[in-house]
C-alpha positions in Angstrom: -0.2 -0.3 0.2 2.1 3.1 -1.3 1.1 6.3 -1.0 0.9 8.5 -3.6 4.4 10.9 -3.4 6.6 8.2 -1.5 7.6 5.1 -1.2 6.8 4.5 2.2 3.9 2.2 3.0 1.6 1.6 6.0 3.3 -1.0 8.1 1.2 -4.5 8.7 1.0 -7.3 10.3 3.2 -10.1 8.8 3.3 -13.2 11.9 0.7 -13.9 11.3 1.2 -17.7 12.6 4.0 -20.0 13.8 5.1 -20.7 10.8 6.0 -17.0 9.8 8.4 -17.2 12.4 11.5 -18.8 9.9 10.9 -15.8 7.3 10.9 -13.1 10.3 14.5 -14.9 11.7 16.0 -14.4 8.1 14.2 -11.2 7.1 16.2 -7.9 6.8 14.4 -6.5 9.7 15.5 -9.1 11.8 19.4 -8.5 10.9 19.1 -4.8 10.5 17.4 -4.5 14.3 19.6 -6.8 16.1 23.0 -4.7 14.3 21.4 -1.6 15.6 21.0 -3.0 19.3 24.5 -3.6 19.6 25.7 -0.7 17.7 23.6 1.0 20.5 24.8 -1.3 23.6 28.4 -1.3 22.1 28.6 2.8 22.2 28.1 2.7 26.1 30.1 0.4 27.3 31.7 1.8 30.4 29.5 5.2 30.0 27.8 6.2 33.0 24.1 7.8 32.6 25.4 10.9 33.8 28.5 11.1 31.7 28.4 14.5 30.1 27.1 14.0 26.7 26.1 16.8 23.6 22.9 16.4 22.9 21.9 18.6 19.5 18.6 20.8 19.2 17.0 17.7 17.5 17.5 15.6 20.3 16.8 18.3 22.8 13.3 18.6 21.1 12.6 14.6 21.2 13.6 15.0 24.8 11.0 18.2 25.3 8.1 16.1 23.3 8.7 13.1 25.6 8.1 15.7 28.6 4.9 16.8 27.3 3.7 13.2 27.1 4.6 12.8 30.6 2.5 15.9 31.6 -0.2 14.5 29.9 -0.2 12.0 32.2 -0.6 14.0 35.3 -3.7 16.0 33.9 -5.6 12.6 33.3 -7.7 11.4 36.1 -8.1 7.8 37.3 -11.4 6.3 37.3 -12.7 4.7 39.9 -12.3 0.9 39.4 -12.5 -1.2 43.3 -13.0 -4.6 41.6 -10.3 -4.2 39.3 -6.3 -5.2 40.4 -4.9 -3.8 36.9 -5.5 -1.2 34.1 -7.5 1.6 34.5 -9.4 2.8 32.5 -7.9 6.3 32.1 -4.9 5.0 30.1 -7.2 5.1 27.1 -7.7 8.7 27.3 -4.4 9.2 27.4 -3.7 6.5 24.1 -6.6 8.5 22.5 -4.7 11.3 22.9 -1.6 10.2 22.2 -2.8 8.8 18.7 -4.7 11.9 17.9 -1.4 13.7 18.4 1.0 11.5 17.3 1.3 12.9 13.4 1.6 16.8 14.6 4.4 15.5 17.7 6.4 14.2 15.3 6.0 16.6 12.6 7.2 19.6 14.8 10.6 17.8 16.0 11.5 15.9 12.9 13.1 17.8 9.9 10.5 19.0 6.5 12.6 15.8 4.3 11.2 12.8 6.8 7.3 13.9 6.8 6.5 11.4 4.4 8.0 8.7 6.1 5.2 9.5 9.0 3.1 7.0 7.9 5.6 4.8 8.8 7.0 6.1 12.0 3.4 6.8 13.5 2.3 3.4 14.3 5.7 2.9 16.1 6.2 5.6 18.1 2.4 5.0 19.2 2.6 1.2 19.7 5.7 2.2 22.0 3.4 3.0 25.1 1.0 0.1 26.0 -1.8 -1.5 24.3 -5.4 0.3 25.1 -7.8 -2.8 24.9 -5.9 -4.7 27.4 -4.4 -2.0 28.9 -1.1 -3.6 29.2 2.7 -3.1 28.3 5.7 -5.4 27.9 9.0 -5.7 26.1 7.3 -6.0 22.9 5.9 -2.5 23.3 9.4 -0.9 24.1 10.8 -2.8 21.3 8.4 -0.7 19.0 10.0 2.5 20.1 13.5 1.1 19.3 12.2 0.1 15.8 11.2 3.9 15.7 14.6 5.0 16.4 16.0 2.4 14.4 13.7 4.0 11.7 14.9 7.6 12.0 18.7 6.5 11.8 17.8 4.8 8.7 16.0 7.7 7.4 19.3 9.9 8.5 17.7 11.8 11.4 20.7 10.1 13.7 23.8 8.8 13.0 26.1 6.4 14.7 27.6 9.4 16.3 24.3 10.0 18.0 23.8 6.4 20.0 25.3 6.9 23.0 22.8 10.3 23.4 19.8 7.8 22.0 20.4 4.9 24.6 21.2 7.6 27.6 18.9 10.4 26.8 16.0 9.6 24.6 15.6 6.1 25.5 16.3 6.9 29.2 13.3 9.7 29.1 11.1 7.2 27.0 11.5 4.3 30.5 10.3 7.6 32.6 7.4 7.7 30.8 6.4 4.3 30.7 7.0 3.8 34.4 4.8 6.5 34.8 2.1 5.0 32.6 2.7 1.6 34.3 2.5 2.8 38.2 -0.3 5.5 37.5 -2.9 3.4 35.2 -1.5 0.2 37.3 -1.0 -1.5 33.6 -0.9 -5.0 33.5 2.2 -6.6 32.4 2.2 -7.9 28.7 3.1 -11.9 28.5 5.2 -11.6 31.4 5.8 -14.8 33.1 6.4 -13.7 36.7 9.6 -15.1 38.5 10.7 -16.3 35.3 10.7 -12.7 33.2 13.7 -10.5 34.1 11.3 -8.0 34.6 7.5 -7.4 34.5 7.9 -4.6 31.7 11.3 -4.1 30.4 14.0 -5.5 29.3 16.8 -2.9 26.8 18.1 -1.1 30.0 19.6 -4.3 31.3 21.0 -5.1 27.9 22.4 -1.7 27.6 22.8 -1.0 31.5 24.7 -3.9 31.5 27.3 -2.8 28.9 28.0 0.6 31.0 29.4 -1.0 34.1 31.5 -3.3 32.0 35.1 -2.2 33.8 33.4 -0.9 36.9 36.0 -1.8 39.7 33.6 -1.2 42.4 30.0 -2.8 41.0 30.3 -6.3 40.5 26.9 -8.2 39.1 26.4 -9.8 42.7 26.2 -5.8 43.7 22.6 -5.3 42.8 21.2 -7.9 45.4 22.2 -5.0 48.0 19.3 -2.3 48.2 21.9 0.4 49.4 24.1 -0.2 46.8 21.2 -0.1 43.9 19.9 3.2 45.2 23.2 4.8 45.7 24.0 4.0 41.9 21.1 3.9 40.1 21.7 7.1 38.3 24.9 6.0 36.6 23.7 2.8 34.9 20.0 1.9 33.4 20.7 -1.4 34.7 20.8 -0.6 38.3 17.7 2.2 37.6 15.7 -0.8 36.4 16.6 -2.6 39.4 15.7 0.1 42.0 12.4 0.3 40.0 11.9 -3.2 40.9 12.9 -2.3 44.9 10.3 0.4 44.9 7.4 -1.4 43.3 7.9 -5.0 44.4 8.0 -6.5 48.0 9.3 -9.4 49.9 12.4 -11.1 49.0 14.4 -10.2 45.9 14.9 -13.9 45.0 11.0 -14.9 45.1 10.0 -12.0 43.0 12.7 -11.6 40.3 14.2 -15.1 40.5 16.0 -14.5 37.3 17.9 -11.3 38.0 18.7 -13.3 41.2 20.2 -15.9 39.4 22.0 -14.2 36.7 23.8 -11.6 40.1 26.0 -14.9 40.0 27.6 -14.3 36.8 31.1 -13.3 37.5 31.7 -9.9 35.3 29.5 -7.5 33.2 30.7 -8.4 30.3 29.2 -12.0 30.3 25.8 -10.9 31.6 25.9 -8.4 28.6 26.6 -11.0 26.4 24.0 -13.3 27.8 20.8 -10.3 27.9 21.5 -10.2 24.2 21.1 -14.2 23.8 18.2 -13.8 26.2 16.8 -10.9 23.9 17.0 -12.8 21.4 14.9 -16.1 22.9 12.6 -14.1 25.4 11.9 -11.4 22.9 12.4 -11.6 19.2 12.1 -15.6 18.6 8.8 -15.8 21.1 5.7 -15.9 18.6 3.2 -14.1 21.7 5.8 -11.2 21.6 6.5 -10.8 17.8 3.0 -11.6 16.4 2.0 -7.9 17.1 5.3 -6.5 14.9 4.2 -4.4 11.8 6.7 -4.5 8.9 6.8 -1.7 6.7 9.6 -0.1 3.8 11.9 0.7 6.6 11.7 -2.5 8.6 11.6 -5.0 6.0 10.0 -8.0 6.2 12.0 -9.0 3.1 14.5 -12.2 3.2 18.1 -10.9 4.5 20.6 -11.3 1.2 23.5 -12.0 4.3 21.9 -15.5 5.4 22.5 -18.9 3.8 19.7 -21.3 2.9 17.4 -22.5 5.6 17.4 -26.2 6.4 13.7 -28.1 7.0 14.5 -28.9 10.8 14.6 -25.0 12.0 11.4 -24.6 10.6 9.9 -27.7 12.3 11.7 -27.1 15.5 10.1 -23.1 15.2 6.8 -25.1 14.8 7.3 -27.2 17.6 8.5 -24.6 20.0 5.9 -21.9 19.2 2.5 -24.5 18.8 3.3 -24.8 22.7 0.3 -23.2 24.3 1.8 -19.8 26.1 0.3 -20.5 29.7 2.0 -24.1 30.0 5.5 -23.1 30.4 7.9 -26.2 30.6 9.9 -26.5 34.2 13.7 -25.0 33.6 13.4 -24.9 29.8 16.7 -24.5 28.5 15.6 -21.0 26.6 14.6 -19.3 29.9 17.0 -20.3 32.4 20.4 -21.8 30.2 20.8 -17.9 28.7 23.9 -17.9 30.5 25.3 -21.0 30.8 25.3 -21.9 26.7 25.7 -20.2 23.7 22.5 -20.2 21.3 23.6 -21.4 17.9 22.2 -18.9 14.9 18.9 -19.8 13.8 20.8 -21.3 10.9 22.0 -24.0 13.6 19.6 -24.0 15.9 19.1 -27.5 15.7 21.8 -27.7 18.0 19.8 -26.6 20.8 18.2 -30.0 21.5 21.5 -31.8 22.4 23.0 -28.5 23.9 24.8 -28.9 27.6 22.7 -26.8 29.7 23.6 -25.4 33.1 21.3 -25.2 35.3 20.7 -21.5 36.4 20.3 -22.8 39.8 23.7 -24.5 39.6 25.5 -21.4 39.0 25.3 -21.1 43.3 25.1 -24.9 43.8 22.2 -24.4 45.8 20.6 -27.6 45.1 21.4 -30.8 43.5 18.0 -31.7 42.5 15.7 -29.9 39.9 12.3 -28.1 41.6 9.6 -29.7 40.2 7.5 -26.7 40.1 10.2 -24.3 40.1 10.1 -23.1 43.3 12.4 -20.7 44.1 16.0 -21.5 45.9 16.2 -20.0 49.3 18.4 -17.0 49.9 21.9 -16.4 49.8 23.0 -16.4 53.3 24.8 -13.4 54.5 28.8 -13.2 53.7 
């Protein structure tokens, strides 16, 4: 569906069933988006959030636009919902306003030569803040914002010199808006598996934030289990900032409400955490049908087959089918894709048949806390004080 005066198209869903997962793994969008995330990640290795970064007018305009969205949140009164735990319907007023004003908001901050691309950019932008029907938010919505920035970079609005600013200023500001939405409107976590998820809502801050801590002499992965350390250092890393938000919004022992993060704290250094986060992001977000079925594709984020991939073998699509047709609600106990991310290297999609025979070190074994698996995924006991 081309527009009359440009090559841009209205983005649409292409992953309609589990058999579309294989073309997605080998698409230009998958390859380019992952490369984009790696570039962003590499740009912030060892760089604190508080670092003195040069922001041009465009970046400042973007941040001010996100500030404006946050003001809307404060202005919208909550609706009375005594019978519901999640999802205040007042969020729909925010979303309605967002959809109505998004084209104008983006037109005001983007260069005139990119205005033809708004037909593609607006849907990614509006999808970044949650779903108004279910009043939920998850890593798929977060991915939409990153895809939105990816598209802007593809259009030449930003370049690789802006990567640090994109992560530590624009994406960081976006996180603030999303957290405000999540807490005010009590948004439901979209597709979260509770303690088995890295976090109820976000994923990317743990990727970029672990990169920021690579090379840190004073902070090791085990440090983020200590509340005081997290509070004192949340301003220097998106990872610690995200853990701080968890500490503020959840009660009870850390190993119970954030078991995955608790397990990961046993990883010896941040570089390993960072590479593990990338593998986990692929396994938990980009290769999960319930997440990617909502993705939309146009000319900038293209579903076309990448020219750089080898011919796929039949057994890959078979594995994709087997893994994805499993009902979402029946997660297997200690599945490798959820618990072994930091223990073995996930093969490329082209060799994914080897996943079946890979030796997986259970995350619980990292701490040598128990000799047998818990049949119902009960959490291991907390670490004794040193």
